[in-house]
C-alpha positions in Angstrom: 0.0 0.0 0.0 1.4 3.4 -0.9 1.9 5.7 2.2 -0.1 8.9 2.7 2.6 11.1 1.2 2.6 9.1 -2.0 -1.1 9.5 -2.4 -0.8 13.2 -1.8 1.8 13.5 -4.6 -0.4 11.4 -7.0 -3.5 13.4 -6.2 -1.6 16.7 -6.6 -0.2 15.7 -9.9 -3.6 14.7 -11.2 -5.1 18.0 -10.0 -2.4 20.0 -11.7 -2.7 18.0 -14.8 -6.5 18.5 -15.0 -6.1 22.2 -14.4 -3.5 22.6 -17.1 -5.5 20.4 -19.5 -8.7 22.4 -19.0 -6.7 25.7 -19.2 -5.2 24.7 -22.5 -8.6 23.9 -24.0 -10.0 27.1 -22.5 -7.5 29.2 -24.3 -8.2 27.2 -27.5 -11.9 28.0 -27.4 -14.7 28.3 -28.4 -16.0 28.2 -24.8 -19.0 30.0 -23.2 -19.2 29.9 -19.4 -17.1 26.8 -19.3 -19.2 24.9 -21.9 -18.4 24.2 -25.5 -20.6 26.2 -27.8 -21.7 23.1 -29.6 -22.7 21.4 -26.3 -24.6 24.6 -25.2 -26.5 24.7 -28.5 -27.4 21.0 -28.2 -28.6 21.5 -24.7 -30.8 24.4 -25.8 -32.3 22.4 -28.7 -33.3 19.6 -26.3 -35.3 22.1 -24.3 -37.9 22.4 -27.1 -40.8 20.3 -28.3 -40.8 18.5 -31.6 -42.6 21.5 -33.2 -39.9 23.9 -32.0 -41.9 25.4 -29.1 -40.2 25.7 -25.7 -40.9 22.7 -23.5 -43.4 23.3 -20.7 -42.5 23.1 -17.1 -41.9 25.1 -14.0 -39.3 27.8 -14.2 -37.1 26.6 -11.5 -33.3 26.9 -11.2 -31.7 23.5 -10.9 -29.6 23.0 -7.7 -25.8 23.5 -8.0 -23.6 20.8 -6.7 -21.3 22.3 -4.2 -18.5 19.8 -5.1 -18.2 21.2 -8.6 -16.0 24.3 -8.7 -17.1 27.2 -10.8 -15.9 27.0 -14.4 -14.1 30.3 -14.1 -11.8 28.9 -11.5 -10.9 25.9 -13.6 -10.7 27.5 -17.0 -7.9 30.0 -16.3 -5.0 30.8 -18.5 -2.2 28.3 -18.2 1.0 29.1 -16.4 3.9 30.4 -18.4 5.9 27.3 -17.4 5.0 24.7 -20.1 6.0 21.9 -17.8 8.8 19.3 -17.9 9.8 18.0 -21.3 9.8 14.2 -21.1 13.1 12.5 -21.8 12.9 10.6 -25.1 14.7 7.5 -23.7 12.3 7.3 -20.7 9.3 7.8 -22.9 10.4 5.0 -25.2 10.9 2.7 -22.2 7.3 3.4 -21.2 5.7 3.1 -24.6 7.7 0.5 -26.6 6.6 -2.6 -24.4 2.9 -1.4 -24.6 3.1 -1.0 -28.4 4.3 -4.6 -28.7 1.1 -5.9 -27.2 -0.1 -8.7 -29.5 -3.7 -7.5 -29.1 -2.8 -4.6 -31.4 -2.3 -6.9 -34.4 0.8 -7.3 -36.6 1.0 -3.7 -37.8 1.2 -0.9 -35.2 2.7 2.5 -35.4 3.0 5.5 -33.0 4.2 9.0 -32.7 4.3 11.5 -29.8 5.0 15.2 -30.3 5.7 18.0 -27.9 3.0 20.6 -28.6 5.1 23.6 -27.6 8.1 22.8 -29.8 6.8 20.4 -32.5 9.6 18.1 -31.6 9.0 14.3 -32.2 9.6 12.7 -28.8 8.8 9.2 -29.7 8.3 7.3 -32.9 7.7 3.7 -34.0 7.0 3.5 -37.7 5.9 7.1 -37.2 6.1 8.0 -40.9 4.5 4.7 -42.2 1.1 5.3 -43.8 -1.7 3.3 -42.3 -5.5 3.1 -42.5 -6.6 6.0 -40.2 -10.3 5.1 -40.1 -12.2 8.0 -38.4 -9.1 9.7 -37.1 -8.9 11.2 -40.7 -11.7 13.5 -39.6 -9.0 15.6 -37.8 -7.5 16.2 -41.3 -10.9 17.0 -42.7 -11.5 19.5 -39.9 -8.1 21.1 -40.3 -8.6 21.6 -44.0 -12.1 23.0 -43.7 -11.2 25.4 -40.9 -8.0 26.6 -42.6 -9.8 27.4 -45.8 -13.3 28.6 -44.6 -12.6 29.8 -41.1 -14.5 28.9 -37.9 -17.3 31.3 -38.5 -18.4 30.0 -41.8 -22.0 28.8 -42.1 -23.7 26.7 -44.7 -26.9 28.0 -46.2 -30.0 26.2 -47.5 -31.8 28.8 -49.7 -35.2 29.2 -51.3 -35.3 31.1 -54.7 -38.1 32.5 -56.8 -37.3 31.2 -60.2 -40.3 32.8 -61.8 -43.8 34.2 -61.0 -45.1 30.8 -60.0 -41.9 28.8 -59.6 -39.9 28.2 -56.4 -36.7 26.2 -55.9 -35.2 24.8 -52.7 -31.5 25.0 -53.1 -29.3 22.5 -51.3 -26.2 24.2 -49.8 -24.6 21.1 -48.3 -25.9 21.3 -44.7 -26.5 17.8 -43.4 -27.5 19.1 -40.0 -30.7 20.9 -41.2 -33.4 20.1 -38.7 -37.1 19.8 -38.8 -37.4 23.0 -36.7 -35.1 24.9 -39.1 -37.1 23.6 -42.1 -40.3 24.9 -40.5 -38.8 28.3 -39.9 -37.6 28.3 -43.6 -41.2 27.5 -44.6 -42.5 30.4 -42.5 -40.1 32.9 -44.1 -40.7 31.5 -47.6 -44.5 31.7 -47.2 -44.3 35.3 -46.0 -42.0 36.3 -48.9 -44.3 34.6 -51.5 -47.4 36.3 -50.0 -45.6 39.6 -50.1 -45.1 39.0 -53.8 -48.8 38.2 -54.3 -48.0 34.5 -54.9 -50.5 32.0 -53.5 -49.6 29.0 -55.8 -46.2 27.8 -57.0 -44.4 24.8 -58.3 -41.5 23.5 -56.1 -38.2 22.2 -57.4 -35.1 21.3 -55.6 -31.6 22.0 -56.8 -28.8 19.5 -56.1 -26.3 21.0 -58.6 -23.8 22.0 -55.9 -22.5 18.4 -55.6 -21.2 16.2 -58.4 -19.9 12.7 -58.8 -21.3 9.6 -57.0 -23.9 10.1 -54.3 -23.2 6.8 -52.6 -20.0 6.4 -50.5 -17.7 3.8 -51.9 -18.8 1.4 -49.0 -22.3 1.5 -50.5 -25.5 1.8 -48.5 -24.7 1.8 -44.9 -26.3 2.8 -41.6 -23.3 4.9 -40.8 -23.8 7.4 -43.6 -26.6 8.8 -45.8 -26.3 9.3 -49.6 -24.1 12.3 -49.9 -26.3 15.1 -51.3 -26.3 18.8 -50.7 -29.9 18.7 -49.4 -31.0 16.5 -46.5 -33.0 16.7 -43.3 -31.3 15.4 -40.1 -28.6 13.6 -42.0 -31.3 11.4 -43.8 -32.1 9.6 -40.5 -35.4 7.9 -40.6 -35.8 7.7 -36.8 -35.4 10.3 -34.0 -31.7 9.8 -33.4 -29.1 12.5 -34.0 -25.9 10.5 -33.8 -24.6 7.0 -34.4 -25.7 4.3 -36.8 -29.3 4.6 -38.0 -31.6 3.6 -40.9 -31.2 6.2 -43.6 -33.4 7.5 -46.4 -32.5 6.3 -49.9 -33.5 9.7 -51.2 -32.8 12.3 -48.5 -33.1 15.3 -51.0 -36.4 14.2 -52.4 -37.8 13.5 -48.9 -36.7 17.0 -47.7 -38.4 18.7 -50.7 -41.6 16.7 -50.1 -41.6 17.8 -46.4 -41.0 21.4 -47.4 -43.9 21.3 -49.8 -46.2 20.1 -47.1 -45.0 22.9 -44.8 -45.8 25.5 -47.5 -49.2 24.1 -48.0 -49.9 24.3 -44.3 -49.0 28.0 -44.5 -51.5 28.8 -47.2 -49.2 28.3 -50.3 -50.6 25.9 -52.8 -47.9 23.7 -54.3 -48.7 22.6 -57.8 -47.5 19.2 -58.9 -44.8 17.1 -57.2 -41.4 18.5 -56.1 -38.9 17.7 -58.8 -35.2 18.2 -59.3 -34.8 21.6 -61.0 -31.6 23.6 -61.5 -32.1 27.0 -59.9 -31.7 29.9 -62.4 -28.8 32.2 -61.7 -31.1 35.2 -61.9 -33.5 33.8 -59.2 -34.5 36.0 -56.3 -33.7 34.7 -52.8 -36.8 34.5 -50.8 -35.4 32.9 -47.6 -32.5 30.9 -46.2 -31.6 28.7 -43.3 -28.0 28.8 -42.0 -26.2 26.1 -40.2 -24.3 26.4 -36.9 -20.8 28.0 -37.3 -18.2 25.7 -38.7 -16.5 25.7 -35.3 -19.6 24.0 -33.8 -19.9 21.6 -36.8 -16.3 20.5 -36.3 -16.9 19.9 -32.6 -19.9 17.8 -33.3 -18.2 15.9 -36.0 -15.2 15.0 -33.8 -17.1 14.3 -30.6 -19.7 12.0 -32.2 -17.5 10.8 -35.1 -20.2 12.1 -37.5 -19.6 10.8 -41.0 -22.2 12.9 -42.7 -20.8 16.2 -41.4 -17.3 15.0 -42.4 -18.3 14.4 -46.0 -20.1 17.7 -46.1 -17.0 19.6 -44.7 -14.7 17.9 -47.2 -17.0 19.2 -50.0 -17.3 22.7 -48.6 -13.5 22.7 -48.7 -13.6 21.7 -52.4 -16.2 24.4 -53.2 -14.0 27.1 -51.5 -11.1 25.9 -53.7 -13.2 26.1 -56.9 -13.0 22.3 -57.3 -15.9 19.9 -57.9 -17.8 19.1 -54.8 -17.2 15.4 -55.2 -15.1 12.6 -53.5 -12.3 13.4 -56.0 -12.6 17.2 -55.7 -12.6 16.9 -51.9 -9.5 14.8 -52.0 -7.6 17.4 -54.0 -8.9 20.3 -51.9 -8.0 18.6 -48.5 -4.6 17.6 -49.7 -3.8 21.1 -50.9 -5.1 22.7 -47.7 -3.0 20.5 -45.5 0.1 21.2 -47.6 -0.5 24.9 -47.1 -0.5 24.3 -43.4 2.9 22.7 -43.7 1.9 19.1 -43.1 4.3 16.6 -44.6 2.2 14.8 -47.2 4.3 11.7 -47.9 2.0 8.7 -48.3 -1.2 10.5 -47.3 -4.4 9.7 -49.2 -7.8 11.2 -48.7 -10.4 9.2 -50.6 -13.2 10.5 -48.4 -13.7 12.9 -45.5 -15.1 10.4 -43.0 -12.5 7.6 -42.9 -15.0 4.9 -43.9 -12.9 4.0 -46.9 -10.0 1.6 -46.2 -8.1 3.2 -49.1 -7.4 6.3 -46.9 -3.9 6.6 -45.6 -2.2 8.7 -43.0 0.8 8.2 -40.7 0.9 8.5 -36.9 3.3 11.4 -37.2 1.0 13.3 -39.7 -1.9 12.9 -37.3 0.1 14.0 -34.2 1.5 17.0 -36.1 -2.0 18.1 -37.2 -3.0 18.3 -33.5 0.2 20.2 -32.7 -0.7 22.6 -35.5 -4.2 23.0 -33.9 -2.5 23.9 -30.6 -0.1 26.3 -32.2 -0.5 30.1 -31.6 0.1 30.5 -35.4 -3.2 28.7 -36.2 -6.0 29.9 -33.9 -8.6 29.0 -36.5 -7.9 25.3 -35.8 -8.8 25.5 -32.1 -12.2 23.8 -32.6 -10.3 20.6 -33.4 -9.0 20.5 -29.8 -12.3 21.5 -28.2 -14.1 18.9 -30.3 -12.0 15.9 -29.2 -13.9 13.6 -26.8 -12.8 13.6 -23.2 -11.5 10.2 -22.0 -14.1 8.5 -19.8 -16.6 11.3 -20.2 -17.8 12.3 -23.7 -18.5 11.2 -27.2 -16.7 8.1 -28.5 -14.6 7.9 -25.3 -17.4 8.0 -22.9 -17.1 4.3 -22.1 -13.3 4.0 -22.3 -10.4 4.7 -19.9 -12.4 3.4 -16.9 -9.8 2.5 -14.2 -7.0 -0.1 -14.1 -3.9 0.5 -16.2 -5.9 2.6 -18.6 -6.9 5.3 -16.1 -6.4 8.4 -18.1 -10.0 9.6 -17.6 -10.3 13.4 -17.7 -6.6 13.8 -18.7 -6.8 12.7 -22.3 -8.8 14.1 -25.2 -8.7 12.0 -28.3 -10.4 10.9 -31.6 -10.8 7.2 -32.1 -10.9 5.3 -35.4 -12.4 1.9 -35.8 -13.0 -0.4 -38.8 -13.0 -4.2 -38.8 -9.4 -5.1 -37.8 -8.4 -1.4 -37.8 -8.0 0.6 -34.6 -6.6 4.0 -33.9 -6.4 6.8 -31.4 -5.0 10.3 -31.7 -5.2 13.1 -29.3 -3.7 15.4 -26.7 -2.6 14.7 -23.1 -1.1 16.7 -20.3 1.6 14.6 -18.6 2.2 14.3 -14.9 5.1 16.7 -15.5 2.6 19.3 -16.9 3.6 19.1 -20.5 1.1 19.1 -23.3 1.8 16.3 -25.9 0.0 15.2 -29.0 0.0 11.5 -30.0 -1.3 9.0 -32.5 -1.3 5.2 -32.4 -2.5 3.2 -35.4 -3.0 -0.5 -35.7 -4.1 -3.1 -38.3 -4.9 -6.8 -38.1 -6.3 -7.0 -34.6 -8.7 -9.8 -34.0 -10.4 -8.5 -30.9 -11.8 -4.9 -31.0 -12.1 -4.8 -27.2 -8.6 -6.0 -26.6 -7.1 -3.6 -29.2 -8.9 -0.6 -27.8 -7.8 -1.5 -24.2 -4.2 -1.7 -25.4 -4.5 1.7 -27.1 -6.0 3.2 -24.0 -3.0 1.9 -22.0 -0.6 3.6 -24.3 -2.4 7.0 -24.0 -2.7 6.5 -20.2 1.0 5.8 -20.0 1.6 9.3 -21.5 -0.7 10.9 -19.0 1.1 9.2 -16.1 4.5 10.1 -17.4 6.6 12.4 -15.2 9.7 11.4 -17.2 
């Protein structure tokens, strides 16, 4: 049993680590009263009924738990001392045996980078390209944020194409909700009425995107057909994350729903909604805008949202004046990351989500992307850090890092990647010595997903415990 002094040291190190970790993320932003803006918006949306009205109930203030310190005390600026830089030899002694765990499969690579200096502190096959799975979403986020900026919003517009012709124009927002579509119908009906229009045809324009609509993996509950017009990511149920049954025609379904909303507001819709290219001379009647790109990136990374990932890859292509397709997105993301200074050797971006096994990134490339996101030179990339799930608490890490040798809960923020036989984790950690590190570990060929994930969690936890 450790003596009382040992426990005090351990507890003190953990407290310091947590404070520095939260402080680093606080500076990274976007935060609002200690809560990520995406989480705040999601909480607000849950406080409404299905038709968008505020949920009924007594206006009482929930009790505050005394044990939880005010956010302002925790989310303070970090100390000027960046902490102790781990010795490379000591770090290798900790990580190398864990990386040899047979549970990780025959191919395993890793990289650890000091966020403050960009120095590679540990590498094992660090430059070897591997299948990144969903960790590629970090690259998608970096490309989109660097090209578009964190305040960019995606618009779904309604145009008057003629005296009695209206077109719903898909802008590429997969997060369009039923509430937002109702508001769009309200605004459109008012605009049509102001023009003296009481009857109109309704078309829908999907010309923003080109190329295949289906992801190369085919129809799958993890992703909807990739179109610029869809409602709630084409989900057929009430879920807002994770696998779900998807519409085979999300654009057509959205246009049909919009037509019904217009009819309910006194606008007669003649005929059946049909695909119609919007005229360049059309007059904008109304528009619905997505949450800022910063919030979309946070949601994408926290929940590993494939639909948002593919949309952001195409938004990057559009900004680069390339086709909004899988091929165009690949070119745009590659070019954007090159401008950020990321070494591109062996990298391949066949999609934005990581569902395609043809994707390739190295452990060092992933760790360097996170180091760039932490750099003072790239404040536009901060939502990548705030979007990473917190070990043991949120997103895809909510049920991991629970005790034992993988007890990095609260100290590690990381994006996971999982395909059959492929497992990856890349993120940030504040060591026991108070140093912020970025890391990535990629594996292929594992036969047990649970065993492989536990082994990866041990690697990340070893970094958190490192006072070396």
